[in-house]
N, CA, C and O atoms as a Tripos MOL2 file, in Angstrom:
@<TRIPOS>MOLECULE
protein
  236   235    59     0     0
PROTEIN
NO_CHARGES

@<TRIPOS>ATOM
      1 N          12.2900  -37.6350  -12.9950 N.3       1 MET1
      2 CA         10.9610  -37.4160  -13.0230 C.3       1 MET1
      3 C          11.4960  -36.2300  -11.3420 C.2       1 MET1
      4 O          11.0500  -35.1350  -10.9990 O.2       1 MET1
      5 N          12.6270  -37.1600  -10.6650 N.am      2 GLY2
      6 CA         12.6050  -35.9740   -9.4700 C.3       2 GLY2
      7 C          13.4180  -34.2990   -9.5740 C.2       2 GLY2
      8 O          13.3870  -33.3260   -8.8200 O.2       2 GLY2
      9 N          14.3740  -34.6680  -11.3940 N.am      3 LEU3
     10 CA         14.5600  -32.9300  -11.9180 C.3       3 LEU3
     11 C          13.5600  -32.7680  -11.5830 C.2       3 LEU3
     12 O          13.4110  -32.3820  -10.4240 O.2       3 LEU3
     13 N          12.2500  -33.0110  -12.5380 N.am      4 ILE4
     14 CA         11.2970  -32.3620  -13.0640 C.3       4 ILE4
     15 C          10.7170  -32.0270  -11.5740 C.2       4 ILE4
     16 O          10.5860  -30.8050  -11.5010 O.2       4 ILE4
     17 N          10.5000  -32.3780  -10.9040 N.am      5 LEU5
     18 CA          9.7290  -31.9490   -9.6310 C.3       5 LEU5
     19 C          10.6940  -30.7510   -8.4930 C.2       5 LEU5
     20 O          10.4490  -29.8210   -7.7260 O.2       5 LEU5
     21 N          11.9900  -31.5920   -9.0600 N.am      6 LEU6
     22 CA         13.0620  -30.2360   -8.4410 C.3       6 LEU6
     23 C          12.8900  -29.1070   -8.8800 C.2       6 LEU6
     24 O          13.2200  -28.1290   -8.2090 O.2       6 LEU6
     25 N          12.3140  -28.9870  -10.1460 N.am      7 LEU7
     26 CA         12.4540  -27.4860  -10.7270 C.3       7 LEU7
     27 C          11.3650  -26.5390  -10.5920 C.2       7 LEU7
     28 O          11.3580  -25.3080  -10.5700 O.2       7 LEU7
     29 N          10.1990  -27.6440  -10.4860 N.am      8 ILE8
     30 CA          9.0220  -26.9990  -10.1070 C.3       8 ILE8
     31 C           8.9910  -26.2630   -8.8740 C.2       8 ILE8
     32 O           8.5360  -25.1210   -8.9420 O.2       8 ILE8
     33 N           9.4220  -26.7280   -7.6580 N.am      9 VAL9
     34 CA          9.8480  -26.5130   -6.1800 C.3       9 VAL9
     35 C          11.0360  -25.1520   -6.4570 C.2       9 VAL9
     36 O          11.4980  -24.4190   -5.5830 O.2       9 VAL9
     37 N          11.2160  -25.1270   -7.3640 N.am     10 ILE10
     38 CA         12.2230  -24.1600   -7.6370 C.3      10 ILE10
     39 C          11.7530  -22.9230   -7.9750 C.2      10 ILE10
     40 O          12.1200  -21.8540   -7.4870 O.2      10 ILE10
     41 N          10.5710  -23.1700   -9.1930 N.am     11 ALA11
     42 CA         10.0300  -22.4750   -9.6020 C.3      11 ALA11
     43 C           8.6480  -22.0840   -8.7410 C.2      11 ALA11
     44 O           8.2280  -21.0170   -9.1900 O.2      11 ALA11
     45 N           8.1910  -22.3490   -8.1610 N.am     12 VAL12
     46 CA          7.3540  -22.1310   -7.0710 C.3      12 VAL12
     47 C           8.2530  -21.5040   -6.4000 C.2      12 VAL12
     48 O           9.0140  -20.9990   -7.2250 O.2      12 VAL12
     49 N           8.5290  -21.2990   -5.5190 N.am     13 VAL13
     50 CA         10.2520  -20.6950   -4.5780 C.3      13 VAL13
     51 C           9.9670  -19.3560   -5.3780 C.2      13 VAL13
     52 O           9.1440  -18.5510   -4.9420 O.2      13 VAL13
     53 N          10.7980  -19.0860   -6.7890 N.am     14 ILE14
     54 CA         11.2290  -18.1070   -7.0440 C.3      14 ILE14
     55 C          10.2350  -16.6400   -6.5040 C.2      14 ILE14
     56 O          10.3500  -15.6010   -5.8550 O.2      14 ILE14
     57 N           8.8010  -17.7750   -7.6420 N.am     15 PHE15
     58 CA          7.5540  -17.1100   -8.1780 C.3      15 PHE15
     59 C           7.1650  -16.1490   -6.1760 C.2      15 PHE15
     60 O           7.1110  -14.9750   -5.8090 O.2      15 PHE15
     61 N           7.0180  -17.3510   -5.5490 N.am     16 PHE16
     62 CA          6.2010  -16.2900   -4.0300 C.3      16 PHE16
     63 C           7.7930  -15.6620   -3.1300 C.2      16 PHE16
     64 O           7.7540  -15.6110   -1.9010 O.2      16 PHE16
     65 N           9.1490  -15.2080   -3.9100 N.am     17 PHE17
     66 CA          9.4390  -14.2970   -3.1330 C.3      17 PHE17
     67 C          10.0140  -12.8140   -4.4690 C.2      17 PHE17
     68 O          10.4840  -11.6840   -4.3460 O.2      17 PHE17
     69 N           9.5880  -13.7580   -5.7020 N.am     18 VAL18
     70 CA          9.1530  -12.3160   -6.3110 C.3      18 VAL18
     71 C           7.7910  -11.5670   -5.8810 C.2      18 VAL18
     72 O           7.8910  -10.3430   -5.9680 O.2      18 VAL18
     73 N           6.6990  -11.9790   -5.4910 N.am     19 LYS19
     74 CA          5.4240  -11.8190   -5.7340 C.3      19 LYS19
     75 C           6.0140  -10.9850   -4.2910 C.2      19 LYS19
     76 O           5.8310   -9.7780   -4.4470 O.2      19 LYS19
     77 N           6.5550  -11.2430   -3.1720 N.am     20 ILE20
     78 CA          7.0700  -10.6820   -1.6140 C.3      20 ILE20
     79 C           7.6030   -9.7210   -2.3770 C.2      20 ILE20
     80 O           6.8910   -8.7530   -2.6450 O.2      20 ILE20
     81 N           8.4690   -9.7600   -2.7020 N.am     21 SER21
     82 CA          9.2550   -8.1580   -3.1130 C.3      21 SER21
     83 C           8.4720   -7.2330   -3.8200 C.2      21 SER21
     84 O           8.4020   -6.1170   -3.3050 O.2      21 SER21
     85 N           7.7770   -7.4410   -5.0260 N.am     22 ARG22
     86 CA          6.6350   -6.6990   -5.2950 C.3      22 ARG22
     87 C           5.0260   -5.9240   -4.5510 C.2      22 ARG22
     88 O           4.1550   -5.2540   -5.1050 O.2      22 ARG22
     89 N           5.1590   -6.3680   -3.1560 N.am     23 ASP23
     90 CA          3.9420   -6.5310   -2.5870 C.3      23 ASP23
     91 C           4.9680   -4.7020   -1.7630 C.2      23 ASP23
     92 O           4.7720   -3.5030   -1.5660 O.2      23 ASP23
     93 N           6.1390   -5.9160   -1.5790 N.am     24 LYS24
     94 CA          6.9320   -4.8520   -0.1640 C.3      24 LYS24
     95 C           7.3850   -3.6020   -0.9720 C.2      24 LYS24
     96 O           7.9000   -2.6900   -0.3260 O.2      24 LYS24
     97 N           7.2180   -3.4350   -2.5990 N.am     25 GLU25
     98 CA          7.2960   -2.2530   -2.7870 C.3      25 GLU25
     99 C           5.7220   -1.2390   -3.2570 C.2      25 GLU25
    100 O           5.5540   -0.0890   -2.8520 O.2      25 GLU25
    101 N           4.9450   -1.8160   -3.9600 N.am     26 THR26
    102 CA          3.7140   -0.9590   -4.6420 C.3      26 THR26
    103 C           3.2350   -0.7120   -2.4210 C.2      26 THR26
    104 O           2.9920    0.3810   -1.9090 O.2      26 THR26
    105 N           3.2490   -1.6460   -1.8970 N.am     27 SER27
    106 CA          2.9230   -0.7940    0.1220 C.3      27 SER27
    107 C           3.7390    0.0700    0.3480 C.2      27 SER27
    108 O           3.2210    0.8850    1.1120 O.2      27 SER27
    109 N           4.7570    0.3450    0.0960 N.am     28 GLY28
    110 CA          5.9540    1.7330    0.3860 C.3      28 GLY28
    111 C           6.0180    2.1780   -0.6180 C.2      28 GLY28
    112 O           6.4630    3.2880   -0.3240 O.2      28 GLY28
    113 N           5.8760    2.1760   -1.9970 N.am     29 SER29
    114 CA          5.9560    3.3820   -2.9690 C.3      29 SER29
    115 C           4.5530    4.4180   -2.5600 C.2      29 SER29
    116 O           4.1310    5.2420   -3.3710 O.2      29 SER29
    117 N           4.1590    4.2960   -1.6900 N.am     30 HIS30
    118 CA          2.6920    5.7530   -1.8660 C.3      30 HIS30
    119 C           2.0830    5.1450   -0.0360 C.2      30 HIS30
    120 O           1.2780    4.2870    0.3250 O.2      30 HIS30
    121 N           2.8760    6.0180    0.6210 N.am     31 LYS31
    122 CA          2.6050    6.2320    2.3000 C.3      31 LYS31
    123 C           1.6830    7.5250    2.0800 C.2      31 LYS31
    124 O           2.1830    8.5880    1.7140 O.2      31 LYS31
    125 N           0.3740    7.3840    2.3090 N.am     32 GLU32
    126 CA         -0.6990    7.9360    2.9640 C.3      32 GLU32
    127 C          -0.4600    9.1190    4.1720 C.2      32 GLU32
    128 O          -0.6890    8.9560    5.3710 O.2      32 GLU32
    129 N           0.0820   10.3980    3.4980 N.am     33 THR33
    130 CA         -0.0050   10.8990    4.7400 C.3      33 THR33
    131 C          -0.6260   11.4830    5.5990 C.2      33 THR33
    132 O          -1.6360   10.7920    5.7340 O.2      33 THR33
    133 N          -0.7230   12.7440    6.6350 N.am     34 PRO34
    134 CA         -1.7540   13.1280    7.4880 C.3      34 PRO34
    135 C          -2.3870   13.8870    6.7560 C.2      34 PRO34
    136 O          -3.4040   14.0530    7.4300 O.2      34 PRO34
    137 N          -2.5490   14.6250    5.6170 N.am     35 LEU35
    138 CA         -2.7580   15.7530    5.1420 C.3      35 LEU35
    139 C          -4.0350   14.8380    4.0690 C.2      35 LEU35
    140 O          -5.2440   14.8530    3.8390 O.2      35 LEU35
    141 N          -2.3360   13.8410    3.5210 N.am     36 ASP36
    142 CA         -4.2340   13.0030    2.5340 C.3      36 ASP36
    143 C          -5.0500   12.9970    3.2510 C.2      36 ASP36
    144 O          -6.1520   13.5170    3.0780 O.2      36 ASP36
    145 N          -4.5930   12.2720    4.4280 N.am     37 VAL37
    146 CA         -6.8250   11.4880    5.1440 C.3      37 VAL37
    147 C          -7.1970   12.8200    5.6000 C.2      37 VAL37
    148 O          -8.3900   12.9200    5.8860 O.2      37 VAL37
    149 N          -6.8410   13.3480    5.6720 N.am     38 LEU38
    150 CA         -7.4850   14.9320    6.0900 C.3      38 LEU38
    151 C          -8.6600   15.2580    4.6580 C.2      38 LEU38
    152 O          -9.8840   15.3570    4.7500 O.2      38 LEU38
    153 N          -7.8620   15.3680    3.4620 N.am     39 ARG39
    154 CA         -8.4470   16.1090    2.8320 C.3      39 ARG39
    155 C          -9.5300   14.4860    1.9960 C.2      39 ARG39
    156 O         -10.5790   14.7070    1.3920 O.2      39 ARG39
    157 N          -9.0740   13.3170    2.1370 N.am     40 THR40
    158 CA         -9.6830   12.0830    1.3220 C.3      40 THR40
    159 C         -11.2440   12.6770    2.7180 C.2      40 THR40
    160 O         -12.2770   12.9290    2.0960 O.2      40 THR40
    161 N         -11.3550   12.8140    3.8500 N.am     41 ARG41
    162 CA        -12.7260   13.1080    4.9930 C.3      41 ARG41
    163 C         -13.4540   14.0640    4.5940 C.2      41 ARG41
    164 O         -14.6590   13.9310    4.8080 O.2      41 ARG41
    165 N         -13.0290   15.2220    3.9530 N.am     42 TYR42
    166 CA        -13.7220   16.2140    3.0560 C.3      42 TYR42
    167 C         -14.1510   15.9750    2.4180 C.2      42 TYR42
    168 O         -15.3470   16.0830    2.1460 O.2      42 TYR42
    169 N         -13.0260   15.3850    1.7300 N.am     43 ALA43
    170 CA        -13.6240   15.0060    0.0020 C.3      43 ALA43
    171 C         -15.8570   14.1650    0.7300 C.2      43 ALA43
    172 O         -16.9990   14.6070    0.6070 O.2      43 ALA43
    173 N         -15.2430   12.8870    1.3880 N.am     44 LYS44
    174 CA        -16.5100   12.1420    1.4950 C.3      44 LYS44
    175 C         -17.5600   12.4930    2.2610 C.2      44 LYS44
    176 O         -18.2400   11.5940    2.7560 O.2      44 LYS44
    177 N         -17.8760   13.8220    2.4910 N.am     45 GLY45
    178 CA        -18.1100   15.3550    3.9250 C.3      45 GLY45
    179 C         -17.7480   14.5950    4.9270 C.2      45 GLY45
    180 O         -18.7070   14.2560    5.6200 O.2      45 GLY45
    181 N         -16.7990   14.2240    5.2450 N.am     46 GLU46
    182 CA        -17.4580   13.3600    6.6580 C.3      46 GLU46
    183 C         -16.4770   14.7340    7.8090 C.2      46 GLU46
    184 O         -16.1010   14.5620    8.9690 O.2      46 GLU46
    185 N         -16.3650   15.5900    7.2220 N.am     47 ILE47
    186 CA        -15.5670   16.9690    7.5330 C.3      47 ILE47
    187 C         -16.2550   18.3110    7.2090 C.2      47 ILE47
    188 O         -16.3330   18.5190    5.9990 O.2      47 ILE47
    189 N         -16.8280   19.3740    8.0870 N.am     48 SER48
    190 CA        -16.9390   20.6540    6.8230 C.3      48 SER48
    191 C         -15.4470   21.6990    7.3780 C.2      48 SER48
    192 O         -14.6340   21.8600    8.2890 O.2      48 SER48
    193 N         -15.9940   22.3070    5.6980 N.am     49 LYS49
    194 CA        -15.1610   23.1690    5.7120 C.3      49 LYS49
    195 C         -13.8620   23.9150    6.4200 C.2      49 LYS49
    196 O         -12.7790   24.0090    5.8420 O.2      49 LYS49
    197 N         -14.1220   24.4460    7.7850 N.am     50 GLY50
    198 CA        -14.4480   25.1280    8.9970 C.3      50 GLY50
    199 C         -12.9920   23.6490    9.4110 C.2      50 GLY50
    200 O         -11.7800   23.8070    9.5580 O.2      50 GLY50
    201 N         -13.8780   22.2730    9.4830 N.am     51 GLU51
    202 CA        -13.1140   21.6620   10.3400 C.3      51 GLU51
    203 C         -11.7500   21.0980   10.1650 C.2      51 GLU51
    204 O         -10.8290   20.9720   10.9710 O.2      51 GLU51
    205 N         -11.8830   20.7090    8.5730 N.am     52 PHE52
    206 CA        -10.8500   20.8850    7.7800 C.3      52 PHE52
    207 C          -9.5560   22.1450    7.4780 C.2      52 PHE52
    208 O          -8.3440   21.9520    7.3890 O.2      52 PHE52
    209 N         -10.5850   23.9050    7.3260 N.am     53 ASP53
    210 CA         -9.2990   24.2970    7.5790 C.3      53 ASP53
    211 C          -8.1490   24.4250    8.9350 C.2      53 ASP53
    212 O          -6.9400   24.6190    9.0680 O.2      53 ASP53
    213 N          -9.7650   24.1030   10.1230 N.am     54 ARG54
    214 CA         -8.4870   23.6670   11.3340 C.3      54 ARG54
    215 C          -7.6150   22.5110   11.5950 C.2      54 ARG54
    216 O          -6.4300   22.4280   11.9210 O.2      54 ARG54
    217 N          -8.4570   21.7150   11.3810 N.am     55 MET55
    218 CA         -6.8060   20.4240   10.9820 C.3      55 MET55
    219 C          -6.2660   20.0050   10.7590 C.2      55 MET55
    220 O          -5.7270   18.9720   11.1560 O.2      55 MET55
    221 N          -6.0870   21.0780    9.4670 N.am     56 LYS56
    222 CA         -5.1740   21.5760    8.5460 C.3      56 LYS56
    223 C          -3.3000   22.8320    8.9520 C.2      56 LYS56
    224 O          -2.1230   22.9820    8.6240 O.2      56 LYS56
    225 N          -4.3730   23.3320    9.8330 N.am     57 GLU57
    226 CA         -3.6370   24.3050   10.3950 C.3      57 GLU57
    227 C          -2.7310   23.6460   11.8900 C.2      57 GLU57
    228 O          -1.7160   24.0570   12.4530 O.2      57 GLU57
    229 N          -3.3620   22.8280   12.0860 N.am     58 ASP58
    230 CA         -2.9040   21.7690   13.0140 C.3      58 ASP58
    231 C          -1.6540   20.8990   12.5300 C.2      58 ASP58
    232 O          -0.5510   20.7630   13.0600 O.2      58 ASP58
    233 N          -1.9360   20.6040   11.8950 N.am     59 LEU59
    234 CA         -0.9440   20.0690   10.6890 C.3      59 LEU59
    235 C           0.5960   20.5250   10.6900 C.2      59 LEU59
    236 O           1.3550   20.1390    9.8010 O.2      59 LEU59
@<TRIPOS>BOND
     1     1     2 1
     2     2     3 1
     3     3     4 2
     4     3     5 am
     5     5     6 1
     6     6     7 1
     7     7     8 2
     8     7     9 am
     9     9    10 1
    10    10    11 1
    11    11    12 2
    12    11    13 am
    13    13    14 1
    14    14    15 1
    15    15    16 2
    16    15    17 am
    17    17    18 1
    18    18    19 1
    19    19    20 2
    20    19    21 am
    21    21    22 1
    22    22    23 1
    23    23    24 2
    24    23    25 am
    25    25    26 1
    26    26    27 1
    27    27    28 2
    28    27    29 am
    29    29    30 1
    30    30    31 1
    31    31    32 2
    32    31    33 am
    33    33    34 1
    34    34    35 1
    35    35    36 2
    36    35    37 am
    37    37    38 1
    38    38    39 1
    39    39    40 2
    40    39    41 am
    41    41    42 1
    42    42    43 1
    43    43    44 2
    44    43    45 am
    45    45    46 1
    46    46    47 1
    47    47    48 2
    48    47    49 am
    49    49    50 1
    50    50    51 1
    51    51    52 2
    52    51    53 am
    53    53    54 1
    54    54    55 1
    55    55    56 2
    56    55    57 am
    57    57    58 1
    58    58    59 1
    59    59    60 2
    60    59    61 am
    61    61    62 1
    62    62    63 1
    63    63    64 2
    64    63    65 am
    65    65    66 1
    66    66    67 1
    67    67    68 2
    68    67    69 am
    69    69    70 1
    70    70    71 1
    71    71    72 2
    72    71    73 am
    73    73    74 1
    74    74    75 1
    75    75    76 2
    76    75    77 am
    77    77    78 1
    78    78    79 1
    79    79    80 2
    80    79    81 am
    81    81    82 1
    82    82    83 1
    83    83    84 2
    84    83    85 am
    85    85    86 1
    86    86    87 1
    87    87    88 2
    88    87    89 am
    89    89    90 1
    90    90    91 1
    91    91    92 2
    92    91    93 am
    93    93    94 1
    94    94    95 1
    95    95    96 2
    96    95    97 am
    97    97    98 1
    98    98    99 1
    99    99   100 2
   100    99   101 am
   101   101   102 1
   102   102   103 1
   103   103   104 2
   104   103   105 am
   105   105   106 1
   106   106   107 1
   107   107   108 2
   108   107   109 am
   109   109   110 1
   110   110   111 1
   111   111   112 2
   112   111   113 am
   113   113   114 1
   114   114   115 1
   115   115   116 2
   116   115   117 am
   117   117   118 1
   118   118   119 1
   119   119   120 2
   120   119   121 am
   121   121   122 1
   122   122   123 1
   123   123   124 2
   124   123   125 am
   125   125   126 1
   126   126   127 1
   127   127   128 2
   128   127   129 am
   129   129   130 1
   130   130   131 1
   131   131   132 2
   132   131   133 am
   133   133   134 1
   134   134   135 1
   135   135   136 2
   136   135   137 am
   137   137   138 1
   138   138   139 1
   139   139   140 2
   140   139   141 am
   141   141   142 1
   142   142   143 1
   143   143   144 2
   144   143   145 am
   145   145   146 1
   146   146   147 1
   147   147   148 2
   148   147   149 am
   149   149   150 1
   150   150   151 1
   151   151   152 2
   152   151   153 am
   153   153   154 1
   154   154   155 1
   155   155   156 2
   156   155   157 am
   157   157   158 1
   158   158   159 1
   159   159   160 2
   160   159   161 am
   161   161   162 1
   162   162   163 1
   163   163   164 2
   164   163   165 am
   165   165   166 1
   166   166   167 1
   167   167   168 2
   168   167   169 am
   169   169   170 1
   170   170   171 1
   171   171   172 2
   172   171   173 am
   173   173   174 1
   174   174   175 1
   175   175   176 2
   176   175   177 am
   177   177   178 1
   178   178   179 1
   179   179   180 2
   180   179   181 am
   181   181   182 1
   182   182   183 1
   183   183   184 2
   184   183   185 am
   185   185   186 1
   186   186   187 1
   187   187   188 2
   188   187   189 am
   189   189   190 1
   190   190   191 1
   191   191   192 2
   192   191   193 am
   193   193   194 1
   194   194   195 1
   195   195   196 2
   196   195   197 am
   197   197   198 1
   198   198   199 1
   199   199   200 2
   200   199   201 am
   201   201   202 1
   202   202   203 1
   203   203   204 2
   204   203   205 am
   205   205   206 1
   206   206   207 1
   207   207   208 2
   208   207   209 am
   209   209   210 1
   210   210   211 1
   211   211   212 2
   212   211   213 am
   213   213   214 1
   214   214   215 1
   215   215   216 2
   216   215   217 am
   217   217   218 1
   218   218   219 1
   219   219   220 2
   220   219   221 am
   221   221   222 1
   222   222   223 1
   223   223   224 2
   224   223   225 am
   225   225   226 1
   226   226   227 1
   227   227   228 2
   228   227   229 am
   229   229   230 1
   230   230   231 1
   231   231   232 2
   232   231   233 am
   233   233   234 1
   234   234   235 1
   235   235   236 2
@<TRIPOS>SUBSTRUCTURE
     1 MET1         2 RESIDUE 1 A MET
     2 GLY2         6 RESIDUE 1 A GLY
     3 LEU3        10 RESIDUE 1 A LEU
     4 ILE4        14 RESIDUE 1 A ILE
     5 LEU5        18 RESIDUE 1 A LEU
     6 LEU6        22 RESIDUE 1 A LEU
     7 LEU7        26 RESIDUE 1 A LEU
     8 ILE8        30 RESIDUE 1 A ILE
     9 VAL9        34 RESIDUE 1 A VAL
    10 ILE10       38 RESIDUE 1 A ILE
    11 ALA11       42 RESIDUE 1 A ALA
    12 VAL12       46 RESIDUE 1 A VAL
    13 VAL13       50 RESIDUE 1 A VAL
    14 ILE14       54 RESIDUE 1 A ILE
    15 PHE15       58 RESIDUE 1 A PHE
    16 PHE16       62 RESIDUE 1 A PHE
    17 PHE17       66 RESIDUE 1 A PHE
    18 VAL18       70 RESIDUE 1 A VAL
    19 LYS19       74 RESIDUE 1 A LYS
    20 ILE20       78 RESIDUE 1 A ILE
    21 SER21       82 RESIDUE 1 A SER
    22 ARG22       86 RESIDUE 1 A ARG
    23 ASP23       90 RESIDUE 1 A ASP
    24 LYS24       94 RESIDUE 1 A LYS
    25 GLU25       98 RESIDUE 1 A GLU
    26 THR26      102 RESIDUE 1 A THR
    27 SER27      106 RESIDUE 1 A SER
    28 GLY28      110 RESIDUE 1 A GLY
    29 SER29      114 RESIDUE 1 A SER
    30 HIS30      118 RESIDUE 1 A HIS
    31 LYS31      122 RESIDUE 1 A LYS
    32 GLU32      126 RESIDUE 1 A GLU
    33 THR33      130 RESIDUE 1 A THR
    34 PRO34      134 RESIDUE 1 A PRO
    35 LEU35      138 RESIDUE 1 A LEU
    36 ASP36      142 RESIDUE 1 A ASP
    37 VAL37      146 RESIDUE 1 A VAL
    38 LEU38      150 RESIDUE 1 A LEU
    39 ARG39      154 RESIDUE 1 A ARG
    40 THR40      158 RESIDUE 1 A THR
    41 ARG41      162 RESIDUE 1 A ARG
    42 TYR42      166 RESIDUE 1 A TYR
    43 ALA43      170 RESIDUE 1 A ALA
    44 LYS44      174 RESIDUE 1 A LYS
    45 GLY45      178 RESIDUE 1 A GLY
    46 GLU46      182 RESIDUE 1 A GLU
    47 ILE47      186 RESIDUE 1 A ILE
    48 SER48      190 RESIDUE 1 A SER
    49 LYS49      194 RESIDUE 1 A LYS
    50 GLY50      198 RESIDUE 1 A GLY
    51 GLU51      202 RESIDUE 1 A GLU
    52 PHE52      206 RESIDUE 1 A PHE
    53 ASP53      210 RESIDUE 1 A ASP
    54 ARG54      214 RESIDUE 1 A ARG
    55 MET55      218 RESIDUE 1 A MET
    56 LYS56      222 RESIDUE 1 A LYS
    57 GLU57      226 RESIDUE 1 A GLU
    58 ASP58      230 RESIDUE 1 A ASP
    59 LEU59      234 RESIDUE 1 A LEU
């Protein structure tokens, strides 16, 4: 009984380590650049074409 409990605890610990490492890989694999943010704002209609062009030049 104790061996089964130990195996379950080890499996749970391994599962969480794998989950944490995958979360770090996915979050770090695509970092949104300022230009990406600017394009998104323009696409959503939050800024005009002129504002987009000015801000893009500033970047």
